[in-house]
N, C-alpha and C positions, 0 to 999 in steps of 0.2 A: 504494499500499499504506500502511495506517495504522500508525504506530508510536507507541505511548503515550509521553507525556512524564512522567517520574517527578518532575520538579521541581515545586515548589508553583506553581500558576498565579498569574501576576501580573495586576494590574488593567490591561487593555489601554487603557481610556479614560484612566486616569491617566497611563500611560506615553506615550500620544500627546500629551497636554497638556504633559507635561514636555519631550518632544522638540521640540514646537512652540515652547515658550518658549525653549529653548536655541538653536535655530536662528534664531528671531526676534531674540534678543538679539545673536547673532553678526552677523546681517545689518545691524541698526541700527548696531552699532559699526563695521562695514566701511563703511557709508554715511557715517558721521561722519568716518572717515578720508579718504574720497574728497572730502568737503566741505572738509576742511582743505587738501587738495592744490589744489582749485579756488580757494580763497581765496588761497593762497600764489601761485598762478599769476597772479592778478589784481594782486597787489602786487609781483610779481617784477620788473616793469619799473622800479620805483623803487629797486631794490637793485642793488648791485654783485655780480652773480651769481658772478663768479670768487672773490670773497672768501669765499663760503659753499660753494664746491665743494671736492671732494677733489683736492688737488694732489699727485701721487705724489712721495714723497721729500722733500717740503717740510714744515718744522715748522709754517709758517703754514697749510698745507693740511690739518692735522689738525682744524681747525674743521669741515671738511666731513664728518667722521664723524658729527656730530650734525645737520647742516643739509642735506647734499646730497640725501637722499631726498625732501626737501620741494620741490625745484626740478626744473623740466623745460625741455627745450630747445625744444619745439614743442607745438602743440595735439595733433598725432597721438601724440606721446610721452606726453602727459598722459592722453589718452583710453585708450590701450593699457594703461598701468599702472593707471588707475582701474578698468577692467573686470576686470583680473586681481585687484586687491585686493578688489573687490566679490565676485567669485566664490570665489577661494581663501580669502579671509578668512572668508567665511560657511561654507565647507566645513570648514576647519580649526577654526574657533571653535565650529561646531556639533557636531563629533564629538569634538574634544579641547579643550575650553575652557580647562582648567587648563594643559596643556602649551603651548598657543598663547600664552597670556598670559605665561607664564614665558619662553617662547622668543623673543618679539618683540625684546627688547634684543639677544640674540645675533645675530639676523638683521640687525637695523638696524646694529649696529656691525660685524658681519662684512662687510656689503656695503662699507662705507667702508674697512675694513682691507685687504680684498682689492684694492681699487682703489689704495690708498696704497702697498701693497707691490709689486704687480705691474704697475701702470700705467707707461706711458712718461713720463719726465721732461718737463716742459713741457705735459702734457696736463691737462685738467680733466674731472672726472666728476660728473655730477648724475643724479638720477632715482631712483625707487622700485623699479626693476626688480630690484635685488638683494634687496629685501624680498619681492617676489613669488616670486622663485626660492626664497627661504628657506621660504616657506609651502608651495610645492610639494614641496620635498625633505622638509619636516617630515611631510606627509601620506604621502609615498611611503615614507620610512624607518619611520614608525610602523606602516604596514601590513605591512612586512616583519618587524618586531620583534614586534608583538602578534598578528597573524594571527587575530583574531576577525572575526566577520561584518561589524561596522560598519567596522573598519579596512580590510578587503579591499574593501568597497563604496566607501569614500571614495577609496581608491587607484585603483580602476578609473575612477571618475568624473573624478578629477583628471587621470589619464593620458589619458583620452579627449579632454579639452578642451585641456590644457596639457602633454601629453607631450613636446612639442618643447623644453621647458625643460631636459630631461635632456641635450640637445645644445648649447644656447646657453651653457653654462658654458665652452665652448672657443671659440677665435678662429674666427669665421665671416664676419662682415660688417665692413667698415671703418666706424669711427665708432660702433660699438656696444661698450659697456664690458662685455666678457665678464669682466674682472677683478672687477667688482662683482657680477656674476652668480655667479661662482665663490665669492666670499667669502660672499655671502648663502646660497648652497646649503650651504656648509660649516657656517654658523651654524645653518641649519635642521636638518641632519643631526645636529649636536652636540646641539641642543635635543631632538630625538627620542630620542637615546640617554640623555640625562640625565633627561628628564621622562617617560619611557615608561610609568611606573607611577602617575603622578599621577591620571589619569582612570580610574575604575573600569570594569572590563569587565562587560558584560551577562551574566547567567547563561546558560550554554551548555546547549542541549538535549542530553540523554543518550538515545541510541538503544538499542534492545532488545539488540543484539549487544554493546554496551559493558557493559551490566548483566550479561549472561550471562557475559562474560569475567571480570568482577570477582567474581561468585559462584563461578565455577569455580576461580579463583586462591585465593579464601578457603577453599574446601573442601579444596583440595590442601594448603594450608598447615596447616590443622587436622589433616588425616590424617597429614602428616609429623611434626607435633609429638606426635601420639598414639603412634607407633611408634618414635620417636627415643629412643636410649638416654640415660639421664641422665648428667651429668658426674660425675666422682669425688667432688666436693664435695657433690653432692646425694644420694649413697648413704648411708643411715643406718648408723651404727656399731652393730654387734651386741655387741661386747665390747672391753674394753681392760684392760691390766694395772693392777692396783692399785698405786699409787705408794708405798704405805706400806712395802712390802718388795720391793726390786728383785730379791732372789735367789728370791723365790717365783714359780715358773713358772706357778702357777695364775692364772687371770684372773677378772674380775668380769663376770658376764652381765647384760646390760641388756635391758630389756623392749623388744620390737619395737613401734614405734608403730603404733597401731590405725588402720586405714583407715576413714575416715568413709563411712558408707553413705548 
């Protein structure tokens, strides 16, 4: 069934070009982030990894809040996080470029704060998995808050490929830093709440039944105003006593205002 769209028609070709540029920019930024992780993995052998990791409860371990997401424990660890950043970074940055950019510091620091507060003393936490969980929760929570077509589509795509991240914020496997996952997820959810209105929503198509409901409500409101009695302050005064002689019971007649035709 065809339903006419009352919104002014947009330029589909220009919209496609703008969407392509936005997703292309997000993909290149995500690829650059992966390149940084690969470069850090190449030089990681020359560094004292524990000095740049998050050490829970230790003041010296606070350095890891800034550096721990750049380090990884194995090649499998690096590949898994790189793929997540490439996919989720492109998805989040393509649909919510402003919210993603503003929310990255919250996800980055939230990952380290969660590990520092909840981790076991004597342990060391590294890896960008907390940031990837933050990106996933950013997309998921924004889909719940905004509920426009782009947000719902992004949430479904993210959940299809990385829906398991909703469970890995809890203890499951030994040796996996669920604390940093939880901290990054909290940072992503907080960023979604704070920056939910930064990215403009696309104009929503209005269907025929919505327009009919609006017209019916407007007609009902106009009819109610037509037959509604005026307030006492709106009733015109026909006469009042002449204040010059209070004992005079006679009044002064005023001309009734003429109704405009």
